[in-house]
All heavy atoms as an XYZ file, in Angstrom:
732
protein
N      23.053    -64.975     11.045
C      22.730    -64.124      9.918
C      21.908    -62.895     10.515
O      21.000    -62.939     11.147
C      21.893    -64.917      8.981
C      21.526    -64.163      7.736
S      20.814    -65.560      6.771
C      20.736    -64.674      5.209
N      22.359    -61.700     10.003
C      21.817    -60.488     10.637
C      20.348    -60.267     10.096
O      20.087    -60.744      8.811
C      22.637    -59.368     10.223
C      23.457    -59.887      9.214
C      23.591    -61.391      9.289
N      19.450    -59.632     10.698
C      18.213    -59.437     10.344
C      18.140    -58.388      9.238
O      19.030    -57.470      9.387
C      17.336    -59.035     11.484
O      16.197    -58.398     11.127
N      17.258    -58.480      8.140
C      17.277    -57.414      7.022
C      16.835    -56.102      7.567
O      16.996    -55.091      7.043
C      16.580    -58.069      5.971
C      15.674    -59.144      6.636
C      16.496    -59.569      7.802
N      15.973    -56.166      8.626
C      15.432    -54.922      9.245
C      16.010    -54.610     10.566
O      15.703    -55.239     11.469
C      13.942    -55.103      9.336
C      13.210    -55.408      8.046
C      12.664    -56.865      7.864
C      13.059    -54.511      7.056
C      12.026    -57.193      6.617
C      12.503    -54.827      5.881
C      11.963    -56.175      5.651
O      11.392    -56.580      4.611
N      16.878    -53.778     10.639
C      17.559    -53.396     11.710
C      17.000    -51.966     12.203
O      16.676    -51.067     11.537
C      19.049    -53.180     11.606
C      19.852    -54.440     11.253
C      21.282    -54.303     11.129
O      21.807    -53.392     11.761
O      21.896    -55.027     10.309
N      16.980    -51.864     13.643
C      16.670    -50.562     14.124
C      17.894    -49.678     14.087
O      18.856    -50.054     14.681
C      16.112    -50.687     15.556
C      14.729    -51.591     15.506
C      15.689    -49.401     16.221
C      14.226    -51.839     16.788
N      17.753    -48.572     13.520
C      18.956    -47.578     13.538
C      19.095    -46.995     14.880
O      18.162    -46.545     15.550
C      18.731    -46.571     12.526
C      18.748    -47.208     11.002
C      18.688    -45.904     10.041
N      18.587    -46.577      8.722
C      18.443    -45.641      7.751
N      18.370    -44.412      7.909
N      18.455    -46.209      6.441
N      20.306    -46.852     15.229
C      20.679    -45.973     16.453
C      20.814    -44.503     16.150
O      21.201    -44.254     15.016
C      21.891    -46.634     17.032
N      20.455    -43.786     17.055
C      20.605    -42.239     16.893
C      19.316    -41.565     16.424
O      19.202    -40.454     16.705
N      18.398    -42.230     15.914
C      16.986    -41.585     15.582
C      17.202    -40.492     14.689
O      16.661    -39.425     14.805
N      17.792    -40.752     13.459
C      17.870    -39.707     12.427
C      16.608    -39.256     11.878
O      16.449    -38.080     11.614
C      18.688    -40.321     11.158
C      20.198    -40.334     11.561
O      20.609    -39.659     12.422
O      20.908    -40.998     10.768
N      15.610    -40.023     11.718
C      14.306    -39.767     11.274
C      13.641    -38.817     12.204
O      13.012    -37.747     11.801
C      13.481    -41.004     10.963
C      12.031    -40.622     10.661
C      13.998    -41.854     10.068
N      13.803    -38.947     13.525
C      13.171    -38.158     14.440
C      13.783    -36.707     14.508
O      13.129    -35.640     14.583
C      13.182    -38.765     15.852
C      12.496    -37.936     16.921
C      12.564    -38.656     18.218
C      11.799    -37.925     19.372
N      11.744    -38.552     20.579
N      15.016    -36.704     14.389
C      15.772    -35.420     14.318
C      15.424    -34.655     13.117
O      15.343    -33.421     13.037
C      17.258    -35.656     14.259
C      17.836    -36.104     15.656
O      17.206    -35.827     16.615
N      19.001    -36.662     15.669
N      15.217    -35.345     11.943
C      14.896    -34.567     10.648
C      13.455    -34.071     10.744
O      13.266    -32.953     10.328
C      14.924    -35.562      9.384
C      16.356    -35.863      9.051
C      16.480    -36.755      7.827
C      17.851    -36.948      7.358
N      17.839    -37.806      6.170
N      12.613    -34.876     11.391
C      11.237    -34.363     11.612
C      11.177    -33.087     12.406
O      10.537    -32.246     12.266
C      10.287    -35.414     12.134
C       9.905    -36.519     11.160
C       8.914    -37.529     11.735
C       8.582    -38.561     10.758
N       7.650    -39.626     11.215
N      12.016    -33.214     13.578
C      12.008    -32.132     14.438
C      12.630    -30.839     13.823
O      12.137    -29.719     13.964
C      12.916    -32.418     15.727
C      12.956    -31.282     16.683
C      11.564    -31.087     17.364
O      10.695    -31.981     17.517
N      11.352    -29.860     17.594
N      13.578    -31.018     12.869
C      14.183    -29.904     12.248
C      13.352    -29.308     11.227
O      13.171    -28.079     11.065
C      15.618    -30.143     11.575
O      15.475    -31.135     10.514
N      12.568    -30.098     10.585
C      11.463    -29.681      9.609
C      10.414    -28.896     10.431
O       9.883    -27.872      9.897
C      10.821    -30.771      8.841
C      11.757    -31.466      7.785
S      12.342    -30.206      6.586
C      10.768    -30.166      5.772
N       9.970    -29.335     11.499
C       8.903    -28.636     12.394
C       9.540    -27.381     12.815
O       8.863    -26.365     12.742
C       8.601    -29.518     13.556
N      10.770    -27.310     13.160
C      11.372    -26.062     13.560
C      11.428    -24.999     12.459
O      11.218    -23.799     12.586
C      12.851    -26.294     14.184
C      12.911    -26.965     15.518
O      11.685    -26.839     16.146
O      13.943    -27.564     15.867
N      11.699    -25.580     11.234
C      11.844    -24.653     10.169
C      10.393    -24.126      9.702
O      10.263    -22.966      9.483
C      12.363    -25.434      8.920
C      12.601    -24.713      7.549
C      13.400    -23.591      7.701
C      12.920    -25.716      6.468
N       9.454    -24.931      9.787
C       8.047    -24.547      9.633
C       7.683    -23.460     10.626
O       6.971    -22.454     10.225
C       7.051    -25.665      9.577
C       7.175    -26.436      8.342
C       6.066    -27.656      8.327
C       6.192    -28.617      7.167
N       5.243    -29.645      7.176
N       7.954    -23.790     11.809
C       7.627    -22.798     12.895
C       8.328    -21.425     12.680
O       7.714    -20.351     12.681
C       8.027    -23.286     14.122
C       7.694    -22.397     15.465
C       6.221    -22.130     15.459
C       8.284    -23.031     16.719
N       9.671    -21.496     12.289
C      10.407    -20.238     12.116
C       9.691    -19.523     10.900
O       9.559    -18.197     10.929
C      11.747    -20.484     11.764
C      12.645    -19.243     11.688
C      14.064    -19.583     11.652
N      14.336    -20.774     10.798
C      15.403    -21.006     10.043
N      16.291    -20.135     10.193
N      15.504    -22.088      9.367
N       9.359    -20.228      9.874
C       8.756    -19.514      8.642
C       7.293    -18.901      8.964
O       7.097    -17.783      8.612
C       8.591    -20.474      7.497
C       9.866    -20.776      6.852
C       9.645    -21.676      5.571
N      10.919    -22.010      5.005
C      11.002    -22.997      4.074
N       9.908    -23.643      3.626
N      12.125    -23.155      3.573
N       6.619    -19.588      9.798
C       5.317    -18.994     10.173
C       5.497    -17.788     11.133
O       4.621    -16.906     10.970
C       4.416    -20.153     10.959
C       3.773    -21.186      9.980
C       3.237    -22.255     10.916
C       2.831    -20.570      9.159
N       6.427    -17.862     11.916
C       6.704    -16.694     12.857
C       7.212    -15.511     12.050
O       6.768    -14.377     12.303
C       7.767    -17.078     13.942
C       7.197    -17.920     15.029
O       6.026    -17.873     15.369
N       7.985    -18.723     15.677
N       7.976    -15.718     10.948
C       8.368    -14.619     10.095
C       7.240    -13.999      9.388
O       7.017    -12.824      9.310
C       9.535    -15.056      9.181
C      10.809    -15.409      9.838
C      11.882    -15.983      8.899
O      11.496    -16.210      7.784
O      12.903    -16.327      9.341
N       6.416    -14.957      8.902
C       5.224    -14.488      8.201
C       4.340    -13.695      9.133
O       3.686    -12.659      8.669
C       4.476    -15.707      7.538
C       3.125    -15.271      6.885
C       3.289    -14.494      5.719
C       2.445    -16.653      6.463
N       4.046    -14.236     10.303
C       3.302    -13.476     11.271
C       3.779    -12.103     11.562
O       3.072    -11.167     11.672
C       3.161    -14.351     12.532
C       2.151    -13.855     13.497
O       1.264    -13.140     13.058
N       2.244    -14.163     14.713
N       5.107    -11.923     11.786
C       5.814    -10.668     11.906
C       5.518     -9.832     10.827
O       5.162     -8.614     10.952
C       7.236    -10.838     12.316
C       8.014     -9.656     12.593
C       7.535     -8.970     13.836
C       9.554     -9.920     12.508
N       5.706    -10.242      9.605
C       5.492     -9.398      8.440
C       4.024     -8.905      8.305
O       3.568     -7.789      7.874
C       5.786    -10.180      7.062
C       7.359    -10.220      6.862
C       7.673    -10.534      5.450
N       7.023    -11.871      4.964
C       7.639    -13.097      5.187
N       8.866    -13.174      5.561
N       6.905    -14.125      4.704
N       3.081     -9.749      8.638
C       1.675     -9.412      8.502
C       1.387     -8.384      9.653
O       0.586     -7.450      9.337
C       0.876    -10.693      8.792
C       0.791    -11.580      7.491
C       0.026    -12.953      7.887
C       0.238    -10.900      6.325
N       1.924     -8.537     10.798
C       1.705     -7.557     11.828
C       2.393     -6.191     11.445
O       1.673     -5.157     11.657
C       2.417     -7.938     13.220
C       1.694     -9.041     13.960
C       2.314     -9.377     15.239
C       1.638    -10.523     15.944
N       2.322    -10.902     17.174
N       3.456     -6.103     10.829
C       4.079     -4.898     10.348
C       3.130     -4.221      9.289
O       2.934     -3.037      9.291
C       5.472     -5.121      9.841
C       6.509     -5.409     10.843
C       7.832     -5.876     10.175
O       7.933     -5.863      8.968
O       8.722     -6.080     11.013
N       2.637     -5.059      8.418
C       1.691     -4.620      7.384
C       0.346     -4.045      7.997
O      -0.004     -3.011      7.515
C       1.344     -5.766      6.455
C       0.590     -5.162      5.156
O       0.970     -4.067      4.740
O      -0.231     -5.961      4.736
N      -0.099     -4.641      9.082
C      -1.346     -4.100      9.723
C      -0.963     -2.804     10.462
O      -1.902     -2.020     10.557
C      -1.693     -5.206     10.742
C      -3.060     -4.969     11.406
C      -4.161     -4.934     10.455
C      -3.306     -6.044     12.524
N       0.177     -2.560     10.953
C       0.472     -1.304     11.577
C       0.803     -0.214     10.686
O       0.910      1.004     11.216
C       1.743     -1.632     12.525
C       1.522     -2.549     13.688
C       2.669     -2.939     14.558
O       3.779     -2.399     14.185
O       2.543     -3.657     15.482
N       0.915     -0.463      9.387
C       1.230      0.634      8.506
C       0.090      1.613      8.464
O      -1.031      1.247      8.365
C       1.395      0.009      7.084
C       1.946      1.077      6.029
C       2.222      0.369      4.718
N       3.367     -0.617      4.913
C       3.449     -1.812      4.385
N       2.335     -2.244      3.767
N       4.341     -2.627      4.606
N       0.416      2.914      8.469
C      -0.669      3.919      8.381
C      -1.338      3.875      7.055
O      -0.887      3.740      6.051
C       0.084      5.189      8.574
C       1.412      5.014      8.243
C       1.758      3.507      8.467
N      -2.715      4.147      7.204
C      -3.545      4.000      6.007
C      -4.418      5.360      5.877
O      -4.674      5.929      6.802
C      -4.487      2.961      6.179
C      -3.777      1.549      6.520
C      -4.428      0.354      5.809
N      -3.753     -0.886      6.272
C      -2.883     -1.506      5.610
N      -2.487     -1.085      4.412
N      -2.406     -2.552      6.004
N      -4.716      5.629      4.586
C      -5.583      6.821      4.418
C      -6.707      6.370      3.568
O      -6.497      5.325      2.756
C      -4.798      7.928      3.819
C      -4.173      7.651      2.450
C      -3.767      8.456      4.641
C      -3.596      8.756      1.692
N      -7.790      7.047      3.454
C      -8.885      6.673      2.515
C      -8.482      6.929      1.077
O      -7.770      7.859      0.743
C     -10.059      7.481      3.022
C     -10.602      7.108      4.355
C     -11.848      7.865      4.794
N     -12.152      7.427      6.069
C     -13.252      7.939      6.763
N     -13.864      8.939      6.087
N     -13.531      7.477      7.843
N      -9.222      6.283      0.319
C      -8.951      6.418     -1.107
C      -9.380      7.774     -1.625
O      -8.622      8.431     -2.527
C      -9.831      5.361     -1.909
C      -9.690      5.697     -3.503
C      -9.263      3.938     -1.587
N     -10.412      8.333     -1.058
C     -10.856      9.690     -1.421
C      -9.815     10.770     -1.140
O      -9.526     11.710     -1.857
C     -12.133     10.066     -0.751
O     -12.019      9.973      0.626
N      -9.043     10.556      0.065
C      -8.081     11.358      0.433
C      -6.868     11.269     -0.511
O      -6.185     12.392     -0.824
C      -7.585     11.248      1.930
C      -8.768     11.524      3.015
C      -8.375     11.119      4.338
O      -7.022     10.972      4.551
O      -9.062     10.985      5.142
N      -6.521     10.111     -0.770
C      -5.357      9.751     -1.600
C      -5.649     10.481     -3.030
O      -4.709     11.036     -3.605
C      -5.014      8.349     -1.745
N      -6.828     10.264     -3.611
C      -7.051     10.825     -4.903
C      -7.146     12.304     -4.900
O      -6.608     13.006     -5.907
C      -8.384     10.250     -5.438
O      -9.439     10.566     -4.569
N      -7.617     12.929     -3.896
C      -7.575     14.447     -3.808
C      -6.140     14.919     -3.719
O      -5.797     15.929     -4.275
C      -8.342     14.944     -2.562
C      -9.955     14.797     -2.781
S     -10.599     15.602     -4.190
C     -10.084     17.381     -3.835
N      -5.393     14.244     -2.870
C      -3.941     14.629     -2.849
C      -3.332     14.557     -4.225
O      -2.399     15.326     -4.539
C      -3.246     13.751     -1.781
O      -1.927     14.018     -1.831
N      -3.544     13.535     -4.937
C      -2.893     13.245     -6.300
C      -3.397     14.354     -7.287
O      -2.640     14.904     -8.098
C      -3.271     11.894     -6.778
C      -2.668     11.570     -8.192
C      -1.153     11.443     -8.089
C      -3.189     10.048     -8.495
N      -4.647     14.619     -7.257
C      -5.187     15.729     -8.100
C      -4.607     17.044     -7.841
O      -4.223     17.713     -8.636
C      -6.803     15.745     -7.970
C      -7.447     14.542     -8.505
C      -7.343     16.960     -8.643
C      -8.906     14.333     -8.279
N      -4.415     17.474     -6.501
C      -3.809     18.623     -6.096
C      -2.415     18.752     -6.717
O      -1.906     19.671     -7.192
C      -3.912     18.862     -4.640
C      -5.306     19.210     -4.129
C      -5.387     19.398     -2.597
O      -4.382     19.093     -2.008
N      -6.484     19.747     -2.178
N      -1.688     17.545     -6.460
C      -0.272     17.492     -6.860
C      -0.228     17.724     -8.436
O       0.597     18.474     -8.858
C       0.368     16.186     -6.526
C       1.801     15.998     -7.056
C       2.878     16.627     -6.384
C       2.019     15.364     -8.222
C       4.093     16.445     -6.855
C       3.253     15.215     -8.764
C       4.330     15.796     -8.140
O       5.651     15.620     -8.518
N      -1.109     17.067     -9.154
C      -0.990     17.239    -10.560
C      -1.316     18.630    -11.062
O      -0.805     19.140    -12.008
C      -1.961     16.172    -11.269
S      -1.349     14.481    -11.031
N      -2.220     19.275    -10.391
C      -2.694     20.633    -10.739
C      -1.608     21.621    -10.291
O      -1.482     22.680    -10.951
C      -3.987     20.998    -10.058
C      -5.172     20.252    -10.732
C      -6.532     20.562    -10.011
O      -6.455     21.077     -8.797
N      -7.606     20.273    -10.540
N      -0.812     21.411     -9.419
C       0.159     22.342     -8.859
C       1.529     22.232     -9.328
O       2.322     23.044     -9.220
C       0.154     22.331     -7.352
C      -1.165     22.871     -6.703
O      -1.808     23.583     -7.345
N      -1.503     22.307     -5.605
N       1.855     20.981     -9.868
C       3.203     20.657    -10.370
C       3.270     20.804    -11.830
O       2.518     19.999    -12.513
C       3.596     19.249     -9.877
O       3.467     19.143     -8.485
C       5.041     18.815    -10.226
N       4.076     21.544    -12.276
C       4.247     21.747    -13.796
C       4.860     20.456    -14.381
O       6.030     20.095    -13.981
C       5.136     22.927    -14.025
C       5.112     23.422    -15.444
C       5.742     24.720    -15.573
C       5.660     25.292    -17.000
N       6.186     26.574    -17.146
N       4.220     19.904    -15.486
C       4.679     18.811    -16.144
C       5.080     19.173    -17.513
O       4.257     19.524    -18.375
C       3.667     17.739    -16.213
C       4.226     16.245    -16.666
O       5.388     16.292    -17.108
O       3.360     15.363    -16.669
N       6.348     19.100    -17.840
C       6.892     19.504    -19.119
C       6.433     18.535    -20.318
O       6.525     18.865    -21.457
C       8.509     19.547    -19.101
C       8.926     20.522    -18.183
C       9.706     20.137    -17.068
C       8.763     21.881    -18.394
C      10.151     21.072    -16.180
C       9.263     22.731    -17.551
C      10.026     22.421    -16.406
N       5.896     17.337    -19.867
C       5.452     16.345    -20.932
C       4.193     16.621    -21.304
O       3.530     16.028    -22.257
C       5.601     15.091    -20.353
C       7.114     14.662    -19.987
S       8.196     14.749    -21.421
C       7.953     13.255    -22.249
N       3.344     17.543    -20.749
C       1.998     17.765    -21.125
C       1.861     19.407    -21.595
O       1.309     20.163    -20.770
C       0.997     17.548    -19.956
C      -0.354     17.644    -20.528
C       1.333     16.216    -19.308
N       2.344     19.665    -22.749
C       2.451     21.101    -23.203
C       0.930     21.657    -23.395
O       0.702     22.858    -23.383
C       3.104     21.217    -24.335
C       3.267     19.718    -24.882
C       2.981     18.937    -23.716
N       0.059     20.861    -23.783
C      -1.388     21.212    -23.971
C      -2.037     21.780    -22.703
O      -2.869     22.680    -22.761
C      -2.219     19.942    -24.427
O      -2.295     18.931    -23.511
N      -1.582     21.415    -21.525
C      -2.018     21.897    -20.379
C      -1.316     23.094    -19.787
O      -1.851     24.175    -19.302
C      -2.108     20.825    -19.288
C      -2.639     21.224    -17.844
C      -4.125     21.538    -17.981
C      -2.574     20.038    -16.936
N       0.028     23.018    -19.866
C       0.966     23.997    -19.303
C       1.480     25.030    -20.356
O       2.150     25.943    -19.931
C       2.139     23.348    -18.554
C       1.587     22.635    -17.441
C       1.434     21.145    -17.277
C       1.228     23.107    -16.185
N       0.971     20.862    -16.142
C       0.793     21.904    -15.318
C       1.160     24.374    -15.626
C       0.377     22.023    -14.022
C       0.719     24.500    -14.235
C       0.370     23.388    -13.570
N       1.265     24.758    -21.574
C       1.764     25.660    -22.627
C       3.205     25.305    -22.911
O       3.796     24.377    -22.378
N       3.785     25.794    -23.943
C       5.102     25.594    -24.441
C       6.137     25.937    -23.430
O       6.041     26.996    -22.793
C       5.417     26.249    -25.883
C       4.565     25.615    -27.048
C       4.946     24.183    -27.207
O       5.964     23.818    -27.026
N       3.873     23.523    -27.537
N       7.200     25.257    -23.303
C       8.204     25.448    -22.308
C       9.421     25.899    -22.981
O       9.833     25.483    -24.090
C       8.442     24.102    -21.736
C       9.597     24.321    -20.531
C       7.290     23.555    -20.947
N      10.070     26.844    -22.386
C      11.385     27.421    -22.870
C      12.372     26.404    -22.886
O      12.422     25.421    -22.041
C      11.821     28.707    -21.997
C      13.054     29.324    -22.555
O      13.328     29.185    -23.769
O      13.745     29.979    -21.848
N      13.212     26.242    -23.955
C      14.208     25.281    -24.165
C      15.114     25.106    -23.044
O      15.680     24.112    -22.644
C      15.007     25.443    -25.344
C      14.188     25.281    -26.643
C      13.836     23.826    -26.933
C      13.129     23.715    -28.345
N      12.737     22.465    -28.527
N      15.411     26.277    -22.395
C      16.367     26.367    -21.224
C      15.731     25.816    -19.965
O      16.426     25.136    -19.066
C      16.799     27.841    -20.976
C      17.838     28.297    -21.965
C      18.096     29.736    -21.840
N      16.958     30.464    -22.396
C      16.523     31.687    -22.089
N      17.029     32.319    -21.064
N      15.530     32.305    -22.701
N      14.505     25.726    -19.790
C      13.779     25.289    -18.568
C      13.436     23.818    -18.836
O      13.223     23.019    -17.823
C      12.563     25.962    -18.413
C      12.729     27.415    -17.925
C      11.323     28.183    -17.829
O      10.373     27.451    -17.616
O      11.469     29.360    -17.729
N      13.406     23.274    -20.075
C      12.944     22.021    -20.282
C      13.977     20.954    -20.072
O      14.951     20.874    -20.815
C      12.337     21.863    -21.718
C      11.591     20.524    -22.002
O      11.596     19.806    -21.156
O      11.172     20.362    -23.110
N      13.831     20.081    -19.086
C      14.868     18.995    -18.884
C      14.840     17.878    -19.824
O      15.822     17.191    -19.997
C      14.552     18.480    -17.428
C      13.181     18.730    -17.332
C      12.879     19.869    -18.098
N      13.677     17.859    -20.703
C      13.627     16.759    -21.798
C      14.067     17.152    -23.120
O      14.040     16.433    -24.041
C      12.272     16.209    -21.655
C      11.799     15.673    -20.297
C      10.836     16.378    -19.660
C      12.321     14.549    -19.809
C      10.525     16.007    -18.343
C      11.856     14.082    -18.481
C      10.970     14.770    -17.873
O      10.600     14.290    -16.676
N      14.386     18.449    -23.208
C      14.709     18.971    -24.556
C      16.138     18.513    -24.941
O      17.074     18.186    -24.071
C      14.892     20.449    -24.554
N      16.372     18.103    -26.216
C      17.772     17.640    -26.563
C      18.704     18.824    -26.319
O      18.549     20.011    -26.555
C      17.605     17.451    -28.098
C      16.292     17.847    -28.470
C      15.456     18.262    -27.291
N      19.884     18.371    -25.765
C      20.901     19.408    -25.371
C      21.660     19.792    -26.666
O      22.022     19.048    -27.646
C      21.837     18.667    -24.418
C      21.246     18.199    -23.190
C      20.694     19.326    -22.251
O      21.409     20.397    -22.313
N      19.488     19.145    -21.702
N      21.859     21.129    -26.651
C      22.547     21.752    -27.857
C      24.115     21.443    -27.445
O      24.610     21.607    -26.446
C      22.400     23.203    -27.772
C      21.049     23.534    -28.087
C      20.568     23.209    -29.542
O      21.495     23.207    -30.476
N      19.249     22.972    -29.714
N      24.814     21.062    -28.638
C      26.319     20.883    -28.385
C      27.003     22.203    -28.109
O      26.565     23.375    -28.678
C      26.714     20.337    -29.743
C      25.723     20.504    -30.654
C      24.445     20.745    -29.865
N      27.866     22.230    -27.208
C      28.631     23.383    -26.630
C      29.751     23.866    -27.587
O      30.248     24.979    -27.409
C      29.125     23.222    -25.239
C      27.961     22.915    -24.290
C      27.056     24.079    -24.224
O      27.414     25.262    -24.292
N      25.773     23.875    -23.970
N      30.123     22.911    -28.477
C      31.300     23.338    -29.375
C      31.179     22.508    -30.679
O      30.226     21.820    -30.930
N      32.366     22.466    -31.308
C      32.414     21.641    -32.590
C      32.766     20.194    -32.344
O      32.442     19.387    -33.228
C      33.481     22.249    -33.435
S      35.100     22.130    -32.726
N      33.174     19.882    -31.122
C      33.461     18.460    -30.930
C      33.236     18.076    -29.428
O      33.204     18.996    -28.683
C      34.816     18.062    -31.365
S      36.164     19.109    -30.510
N      33.121     16.872    -29.231
C      32.936     16.423    -27.768
C      33.910     15.303    -27.548
O      34.244     14.440    -28.389
C      31.553     16.044    -27.414
O      31.277     14.852    -28.270
N      34.425     15.166    -26.361
C      35.270     14.090    -25.896
C      34.456     13.060    -25.170
O      33.660     13.352    -24.182
C      36.436     14.681    -24.899
C      37.253     13.599    -24.511
C      37.019     15.625    -25.633
N      34.665     11.732    -25.561
C      34.036     10.704    -24.906
C      34.898      9.916    -24.009
O      35.900      9.615    -24.246
C      33.311      9.792    -25.975
C      32.327     10.500    -26.758
S      30.925      9.568    -26.795
C      29.954     10.643    -27.913
């Protein structure tokens, strides 16, 4: 009568544990690489970024803020409703 507890040949459990360890190592290496890339990204101070943003907003005309820039001519305003060019349109 065969024993109810047999030792399996081939060591499937060991192979699965090794593949899981390899997978974890690969994921950690990928995370490490992403973190290194993030660390190498050039950085600027908040004060410099805010001054740059303020200068951009002061120098770039925004059609959505007429109180600051004044009324915009309909031909220059990209957000104005387009006038139909004729009596009908083809869709």
